[in-house]
Residue frames as a rotation matrix with the C-alpha (Angstrom) as fourth column:
MET 1
-0.716 0.632 0.296 -45.17
-0.479 -0.137 -0.867 -17.10
-0.507 -0.763 0.401 -28.05
ARG 2
-0.788 0.506 0.351 -48.14
0.597 0.768 0.231 -19.25
-0.153 0.392 -0.907 -28.71
GLY 3
-0.718 0.554 0.422 -51.20
-0.003 -0.609 0.793 -17.84
0.696 0.568 0.438 -30.38
THR 4
0.204 0.822 -0.531 -53.51
0.638 0.300 0.709 -19.08
0.743 -0.483 -0.463 -27.62
THR 5
-0.137 -0.353 -0.925 -51.54
0.960 -0.277 -0.037 -17.16
-0.243 -0.894 0.377 -25.00
ILE 6
-0.964 -0.249 0.095 -51.55
0.267 -0.904 0.333 -14.02
0.003 0.346 0.938 -27.07
ALA 7
-0.427 0.893 0.143 -55.31
0.148 -0.087 0.985 -14.38
0.892 0.442 -0.095 -27.63
ILE 8
0.300 0.504 -0.810 -56.02
0.871 0.202 0.449 -14.80
0.390 -0.840 -0.379 -23.92
ALA 9
-0.497 -0.565 -0.658 -53.68
0.767 -0.641 -0.027 -11.87
-0.407 -0.518 0.752 -22.98
VAL 10
-0.928 0.187 0.323 -55.50
0.062 -0.776 0.628 -9.65
0.368 0.602 0.708 -25.57
SER 11
-0.012 0.989 -0.150 -58.85
0.406 0.141 0.903 -10.72
0.914 -0.050 -0.403 -24.25
ILE 12
0.157 0.019 -0.987 -57.84
0.980 -0.127 0.153 -9.75
-0.123 -0.992 -0.039 -20.70
PHE 13
-0.847 -0.484 -0.217 -56.51
0.451 -0.873 0.185 -6.43
-0.279 0.059 0.958 -22.01
ILE 14
-0.681 0.644 0.349 -59.77
0.121 -0.370 0.921 -5.73
0.722 0.669 0.174 -23.93
VAL 15
0.241 0.801 -0.548 -61.93
0.722 0.229 0.653 -6.50
0.648 -0.553 -0.524 -20.95
ALA 16
-0.072 -0.331 -0.941 -59.83
0.900 -0.429 0.082 -4.28
-0.430 -0.841 0.329 -18.71
ALA 17
-0.960 -0.256 0.110 -59.90
0.279 -0.860 0.428 -1.45
-0.015 0.441 0.897 -21.29
LEU 18
-0.278 0.945 0.170 -63.67
0.306 -0.080 0.949 -1.68
0.910 0.316 -0.267 -21.54
LEU 19
0.364 0.392 -0.845 -63.94
0.897 0.097 0.432 -1.55
0.251 -0.915 -0.316 -17.75
VAL 20
-0.608 -0.592 -0.528 -61.68
0.673 -0.738 0.052 1.52
-0.421 -0.324 0.847 -17.65
GLY 21
-0.868 0.313 0.386 -63.91
0.106 -0.641 0.760 3.26
0.485 0.700 0.523 -20.22
LEU 22
0.127 0.976 -0.179 -67.02
0.416 0.111 0.902 2.45
0.900 -0.189 -0.392 -18.22
SER 23
0.251 0.031 -0.967 -65.54
0.965 0.063 0.253 3.44
0.069 -0.998 -0.014 -14.86
ILE 24
-0.779 -0.623 0.071 -64.11
0.620 -0.782 -0.066 6.89
0.097 -0.008 0.995 -15.67
PRO 25
-0.366 0.652 0.664 -67.51
-0.147 -0.745 0.650 8.63
0.919 0.140 0.368 -16.00
LEU 26
0.565 0.632 -0.531 -68.56
0.450 0.304 0.840 7.04
0.692 -0.713 -0.112 -12.70
VAL 27
-0.140 -0.739 -0.659 -65.38
0.987 -0.157 -0.033 8.26
-0.079 -0.655 0.752 -10.91
GLN 28
-0.892 -0.301 0.337 -65.98
0.370 -0.915 0.163 11.75
0.259 0.270 0.928 -12.37
GLY 29
-0.584 0.708 -0.397 -69.60
0.313 -0.255 -0.915 11.84
-0.749 -0.658 -0.072 -11.20
LYS 30
-0.814 0.180 -0.553 -70.93
-0.533 -0.610 0.586 12.30
-0.232 0.772 0.592 -14.70
VAL 31
-0.708 0.581 -0.401 -73.49
0.159 0.684 0.712 9.43
0.688 0.440 -0.577 -14.58
SER 32
-0.519 0.566 0.641 -76.78
-0.850 -0.418 -0.319 10.38
0.087 -0.711 0.698 -12.93
SER 33
-0.541 0.380 0.750 -79.18
-0.296 0.749 -0.593 7.94
-0.787 -0.543 -0.292 -11.43
ASN 34
-0.123 0.482 -0.868 -80.67
-0.981 0.075 0.180 5.63
0.152 0.873 0.464 -14.14
SER 35
0.582 0.466 0.666 -81.83
-0.580 0.812 -0.061 2.08
-0.570 -0.351 0.743 -14.67
THR 36
0.962 -0.174 -0.212 -79.09
-0.084 0.548 -0.832 1.05
0.261 0.818 0.512 -17.06
TYR 37
0.274 -0.961 0.030 -75.61
0.380 0.080 -0.921 2.11
0.883 0.264 0.388 -16.19
GLY 38
-0.123 -0.385 0.915 -73.94
-0.738 -0.581 -0.344 2.46
0.664 -0.717 -0.212 -12.78
PHE 39
-0.932 -0.152 -0.330 -73.87
0.136 0.696 -0.705 0.73
0.337 -0.702 -0.628 -9.41
ARG 40
-0.360 0.892 0.272 -77.57
-0.634 -0.448 0.630 0.24
0.684 0.054 0.727 -9.03
THR 41
-0.787 0.257 -0.562 -79.18
0.563 0.671 -0.482 -0.91
0.253 -0.695 -0.672 -5.81
SER 42
0.284 0.959 -0.003 -82.39
0.834 -0.245 0.494 0.08
0.473 -0.143 -0.869 -4.12
ARG 43
0.367 -0.209 -0.906 -80.39
0.717 -0.557 0.419 2.44
-0.592 -0.804 -0.054 -1.81
THR 44
-0.714 -0.686 -0.141 -78.38
0.410 -0.573 0.710 4.15
-0.568 0.449 0.690 -4.62
LEU 45
-0.626 0.523 0.579 -81.49
0.597 -0.156 0.787 4.55
0.502 0.838 -0.214 -6.87
ALA 46
0.412 0.837 -0.359 -83.48
0.869 -0.243 0.430 6.15
0.273 -0.490 -0.828 -3.93
ASN 47
0.737 -0.211 -0.642 -80.95
0.295 -0.755 0.586 8.72
-0.608 -0.621 -0.494 -2.90
PRO 48
0.901 -0.387 0.198 -78.92
0.078 -0.304 -0.949 10.83
0.427 0.871 -0.244 -5.40
SER 49
0.454 -0.770 0.448 -76.19
-0.885 -0.449 0.123 11.59
0.107 -0.452 -0.886 -2.80
ILE 50
0.280 -0.339 0.898 -75.71
-0.362 0.829 0.426 7.95
-0.889 -0.444 0.109 -2.09
TRP 51
0.927 0.112 0.359 -75.77
0.276 0.445 -0.852 7.23
-0.255 0.889 0.381 -5.88
TYR 52
0.743 -0.656 0.136 -72.77
-0.343 -0.547 -0.763 9.47
0.575 0.520 -0.631 -6.54
VAL 53
0.185 -0.713 0.676 -70.71
-0.952 0.041 0.304 8.24
-0.245 -0.700 -0.671 -3.61
ALA 54
0.418 0.050 0.907 -71.34
-0.123 0.992 0.002 4.56
-0.900 -0.113 0.421 -4.35
ASN 55
0.942 0.018 0.334 -70.68
0.322 0.228 -0.919 5.01
-0.093 0.973 0.209 -8.03
ARG 56
0.623 -0.774 0.114 -67.50
-0.702 -0.617 -0.355 6.93
0.345 0.141 -0.928 -7.41
PHE 57
0.054 -0.503 0.863 -66.31
-0.747 0.553 0.369 4.11
-0.662 -0.665 -0.345 -5.13
ALA 58
0.592 0.229 0.773 -67.33
0.202 0.886 -0.417 1.40
-0.780 0.403 0.478 -7.68
GLY 59
0.971 -0.238 0.018 -65.54
-0.050 -0.277 -0.960 3.30
0.234 0.931 -0.281 -10.46
GLN 60
0.328 -0.883 0.335 -62.37
-0.938 -0.346 0.005 3.58
0.111 -0.316 -0.942 -8.43
ALA 61
0.111 -0.195 0.974 -62.45
-0.440 0.869 0.225 -0.03
-0.891 -0.454 0.011 -7.48
THR 62
0.843 0.200 0.499 -62.98
0.326 0.547 -0.771 -0.99
-0.427 0.813 0.396 -11.12
LEU 63
0.788 -0.606 -0.107 -60.03
-0.493 -0.518 -0.699 1.13
0.368 0.604 -0.707 -12.18
VAL 64
0.003 -0.764 0.645 -57.80
-0.919 0.252 0.302 -0.64
-0.394 -0.594 -0.701 -9.66
VAL 65
0.305 0.152 0.940 -59.01
-0.005 0.987 -0.158 -4.06
-0.952 0.044 0.302 -10.83
SER 66
0.990 0.130 0.056 -58.54
0.064 -0.063 -0.996 -2.99
-0.126 0.989 -0.071 -14.46
THR 67
0.459 -0.888 -0.009 -54.97
-0.858 -0.441 -0.261 -1.95
0.228 0.128 -0.965 -13.85
ILE 68
-0.111 -0.435 0.893 -54.23
-0.613 0.737 0.283 -5.28
-0.782 -0.517 -0.349 -12.16
MET 69
0.624 0.396 0.674 -55.71
0.187 0.761 -0.621 -7.09
-0.759 0.514 0.401 -15.15
ILE 70
0.901 -0.396 -0.178 -53.61
-0.318 -0.321 -0.892 -5.21
0.296 0.860 -0.415 -17.66
ALA 71
0.020 -0.938 0.346 -50.48
-0.997 0.007 0.076 -6.03
-0.074 -0.347 -0.935 -15.58
LEU 72
0.024 -0.020 1.000 -51.51
-0.296 0.955 0.026 -9.71
-0.955 -0.297 0.017 -15.37
SER 73
0.951 0.294 0.100 -51.94
0.010 0.292 -0.956 -9.79
-0.310 0.910 0.275 -19.18
VAL 74
0.513 -0.844 -0.156 -48.34
-0.742 -0.345 -0.575 -8.69
0.432 0.410 -0.803 -19.48
VAL 75
-0.174 -0.521 0.836 -47.26
-0.852 0.506 0.138 -11.31
-0.494 -0.688 -0.532 -16.86
LEU 76
0.599 0.494 0.630 -49.04
-0.089 0.823 -0.560 -13.97
-0.796 0.280 0.537 -18.93
LEU 77
0.922 -0.322 -0.217 -47.05
-0.259 -0.092 -0.962 -13.01
0.290 0.942 -0.168 -22.01
LEU 78
0.101 -0.977 0.188 -43.85
-0.939 -0.156 -0.305 -13.08
0.328 -0.145 -0.934 -20.04
LEU 79
0.109 0.034 0.993 -44.66
-0.571 0.820 0.035 -16.51
-0.814 -0.571 0.109 -18.49
ASP 80
0.903 0.327 0.279 -45.16
0.031 0.597 -0.801 -17.80
-0.428 0.732 0.529 -21.94
ARG 81
0.760 -0.637 -0.125 -41.93
-0.404 -0.314 -0.859 -16.40
0.509 0.704 -0.496 -23.19
TYR 82
-0.058 -0.928 0.369 -39.59
-0.852 -0.146 -0.502 -17.29
0.520 -0.344 -0.782 -20.36
MET 83
-0.246 0.023 0.969 -41.07
-0.746 0.634 -0.204 -20.37
-0.619 -0.773 -0.139 -18.67
LYS 84
-0.827 0.022 -0.562 -41.58
-0.411 0.658 0.630 -23.82
0.384 0.752 -0.535 -20.11
LEU 85
-0.499 0.753 0.429 -45.26
-0.372 0.261 -0.891 -24.18
-0.783 -0.604 0.150 -19.10
GLY 86
-0.754 0.272 0.598 -47.53
0.594 0.670 0.444 -26.38
-0.280 0.690 -0.667 -21.10
PRO 87
-0.804 0.467 0.367 -50.33
-0.019 -0.638 0.770 -24.87
0.594 0.612 0.522 -23.20
ASN 88
0.125 0.901 -0.416 -53.03
0.543 0.289 0.789 -26.12
0.831 -0.324 -0.453 -20.82
SER 89
-0.066 -0.289 -0.955 -51.25
0.983 -0.186 -0.012 -24.55
-0.174 -0.939 0.296 -17.90
LEU 90
-0.939 -0.343 -0.037 -50.89
0.320 -0.907 0.273 -21.23
-0.127 0.245 0.961 -19.68
THR 91
-0.484 0.841 0.241 -54.53
0.080 -0.231 0.970 -21.25
0.872 0.488 0.045 -20.74
LEU 92
0.320 0.607 -0.727 -55.69
0.787 0.258 0.561 -22.00
0.528 -0.752 -0.395 -17.18
GLN 93
-0.446 -0.575 -0.686 -53.34
0.818 -0.573 -0.051 -19.26
-0.364 -0.584 0.726 -15.86
GLY 94
-0.963 0.048 0.267 -54.70
0.104 -0.844 0.526 -16.77
0.250 0.534 0.807 -18.34
LEU 95
-0.061 0.998 -0.014 -58.40
0.266 0.030 0.964 -17.55
0.962 0.055 -0.267 -17.53
THR 96
0.184 0.044 -0.982 -57.55
0.981 0.060 0.186 -17.31
0.067 -0.997 -0.032 -13.84
PHE 97
-0.767 -0.531 -0.361 -55.93
0.559 -0.829 0.032 -13.81
-0.316 -0.177 0.932 -14.46
GLU 98
-0.767 0.542 0.345 -59.17
-0.078 -0.612 0.787 -12.73
0.637 0.576 0.511 -16.09
ILE 99
0.133 0.946 -0.294 -61.82
0.229 0.260 0.938 -14.23
0.964 -0.192 -0.182 -13.84
VAL 100
-0.053 -0.144 -0.988 -60.33
0.976 0.203 -0.081 -13.90
0.212 -0.969 0.130 -10.40
PRO 101
-0.936 -0.332 -0.119 -59.90
0.351 -0.914 -0.204 -10.11
-0.041 -0.232 0.972 -10.53
LEU 102
-0.540 0.826 0.162 -63.48
-0.314 -0.377 0.872 -9.75
0.781 0.420 0.463 -11.81
LEU 103
0.235 0.655 -0.718 -64.89
0.516 0.542 0.663 -11.92
0.823 -0.527 -0.211 -9.00
ALA 104
-0.464 -0.488 -0.739 -62.80
0.886 -0.235 -0.401 -10.00
0.022 -0.841 0.541 -6.44
LEU 105
-0.963 0.130 0.234 -64.31
-0.086 -0.978 0.191 -6.71
0.254 0.164 0.953 -7.72
ILE 106
-0.105 0.983 -0.152 -67.83
-0.099 0.142 0.985 -8.12
0.990 0.118 0.082 -7.40
LEU 107
0.173 0.083 -0.981 -67.14
0.847 0.496 0.191 -9.33
0.502 -0.865 0.016 -3.87
VAL 108
-0.773 -0.524 -0.357 -65.60
0.632 -0.686 -0.361 -6.01
-0.056 -0.505 0.861 -2.79
LEU 109
-0.779 0.536 0.324 -68.48
-0.331 -0.792 0.514 -3.96
0.532 0.293 0.794 -4.18
MET 110
0.123 0.873 -0.472 -71.01
0.109 0.461 0.881 -6.32
0.986 -0.159 -0.038 -2.53
LEU 111
0.038 -0.215 -0.976 -69.31
0.938 0.344 -0.039 -6.26
0.344 -0.914 0.215 0.79
CYS 112
-0.868 -0.446 -0.218 -68.48
0.494 -0.817 -0.296 -2.50
-0.046 -0.365 0.930 0.94
CYS 113
-0.772 0.616 0.157 -71.80
-0.494 -0.736 0.463 -1.35
0.401 0.279 0.873 -0.29
LYS 114
-0.743 0.433 0.511 -73.74
-0.341 0.412 -0.845 -3.93
-0.576 -0.802 -0.158 1.80
VAL 115
-0.166 0.668 -0.726 -75.50
-0.949 0.093 0.302 -5.52
0.269 0.738 0.618 -1.04
PRO 116
0.397 0.343 0.851 -77.22
-0.640 0.768 -0.011 -8.84
-0.658 -0.540 0.524 -0.05
ILE 117
-0.722 -0.640 -0.263 -75.32
-0.667 0.544 0.510 -11.91
-0.183 0.543 -0.819 -1.39
MET 118
0.332 0.901 -0.278 -77.70
-0.942 0.329 -0.059 -14.10
0.039 0.282 0.959 -3.26
């Protein structure tokens, strides 16, 4: 395995692990309305019941995306081991495995919670 592939796979895993750590308190409803942490919109900040529902959903969606990212980091390592892809191809694949799930998460949260797209 190439060092670049391992570094990208580890970065994907670290980002996913951080997201898991941040999403668990949201799913459990342990984060009260605040201006720093959580799914903050004008609607969620104005109404505590909406805050907890929206943050529980955001936390669950983040857990799903994090699980997918962890699986993709393993797929990247397997691709490097068993396929004859060039280093640029593997790097591009790895970055795609990290960026696309995060963009999908943002899009899902914006659409499901009716946040205006800027």
